[in-house]
Structure formats: structure tokens, C-alpha cells
C-alpha positions as CSV (number, residue, x, y, z in Angstrom):
1,M,132.8,125.8,74.2
2,R,130.0,126.6,76.7
3,H,128.7,123.9,79.0
4,T,125.0,123.3,78.9
5,R,123.3,122.2,82.1
6,H,120.7,119.6,81.7
7,Y,118.3,120.1,84.6
8,S,115.7,117.8,83.2
9,R,118.2,114.9,83.0
10,A,119.1,115.5,86.7
11,A,115.4,115.6,87.6
12,R,114.8,112.3,85.7
13,R,117.8,110.6,87.5
14,W,116.5,111.8,90.9
15,Y,113.1,110.4,90.1
16,L,114.5,107.1,88.9
17,L,116.7,106.7,92.0
18,V,114.4,108.0,94.7
19,G,110.9,108.5,93.3
20,I,110.2,105.0,92.2
21,R,111.5,103.5,95.3
22,W,109.5,105.9,97.4
23,Q,106.3,105.0,95.6
24,R,107.1,101.3,95.9
25,W,107.6,101.7,99.7
26,Q,104.4,103.7,100.0
27,S,102.5,101.0,98.1
28,V,103.8,98.2,100.3
29,V,102.9,100.1,103.5
30,S,99.5,100.9,102.1
31,G,98.8,97.3,101.1
32,L,99.8,96.1,104.5
33,Y,97.5,98.6,106.1
34,Y,94.6,97.6,103.8
35,R,95.1,93.8,104.4
36,R,95.5,94.0,108.2
37,V,93.2,96.9,109.1
38,T,90.8,98.1,106.4
39,L,89.7,94.8,105.0
40,P,88.8,93.1,108.3
41,V,86.8,96.2,109.4
42,Q,85.0,96.4,106.1
43,F,84.1,92.7,106.4
44,W,82.9,93.2,110.0
45,V,80.7,96.1,109.0
46,A,79.3,94.2,106.0
47,C,78.3,91.4,108.4
48,G,76.3,93.7,110.6
49,Q,78.9,94.6,113.2
50,P,78.4,91.7,115.6
51,V,79.9,92.5,119.0
52,G,81.4,89.1,119.5
53,F,83.3,89.2,116.2
54,R,84.8,92.7,116.4
55,P,88.2,92.7,114.7
56,A,91.3,93.3,116.9
57,L,93.3,96.0,115.3
58,P,97.1,95.7,115.4
59,W,99.1,97.9,117.8
60,W,100.8,99.7,115.0
61,Q,97.5,100.9,113.3
62,P,97.5,104.5,114.6
63,F,101.1,105.0,113.7
64,V,100.7,103.7,110.1
65,F,97.5,105.6,109.7
66,G,99.2,108.8,110.8
67,Y,102.2,108.1,108.5
68,L,100.0,107.5,105.5
69,S,97.9,110.6,106.2
70,V,100.9,112.8,106.6
71,T,102.5,111.6,103.4
72,G,99.2,112.1,101.5
73,W,98.7,108.5,100.5
74,L,95.4,108.2,102.3
75,W,92.4,110.3,101.1
76,P,90.3,112.0,103.7
77,S,87.2,110.1,104.6
78,R,84.0,111.0,102.7
79,R,81.8,109.5,105.4
80,R,79.8,112.0,107.5
81,E,79.8,111.5,111.2
82,G,76.2,112.6,111.9
83,P,72.9,113.5,110.2
84,V,72.9,116.6,108.2
């Protein structure tokens, strides 16, 4: 009797063991970045960017931003830097 290999079953097991945990980890890191960095900056900009109330970004902000960018979790900014 010939043994049949079930690649789809192996792929599904890999996704269940690694993929879901990876997505959950990415979601937790992304949520932390949003709550501690993005939301305060958005609120500050909405209030007119008063100099005295500039939000202090955490020391880990550039590292987490780089991590989320490299892993593809952050989308590129659609904002233009200057007049067109």
C-alpha cells in the first residue's frame, strides 16, 4: 500500500501552531504602538499642535516602528511631505 503525503494537512498544522500566535503577537505590538505613540500624536495634531503640550514619545518608539515596518504590519504613509 502506498503512503500518501498530505501537504495541506502539514501546512494547516504549521499555521495553527505558528501563524495564529504570530498574528496575535503582531496585533499586541501594534496595539501598544497605537495606544502609546499614534493616538497621543493624533490628538495633539487635532488640538492644533500647541508647543507646550507636545507628547513625549517613548524611548522604544523608533525600534517598534522599524519592527512593524519590516514585518509589513504598518502601511506606508499616504501623507505627502510638501506641496505638489
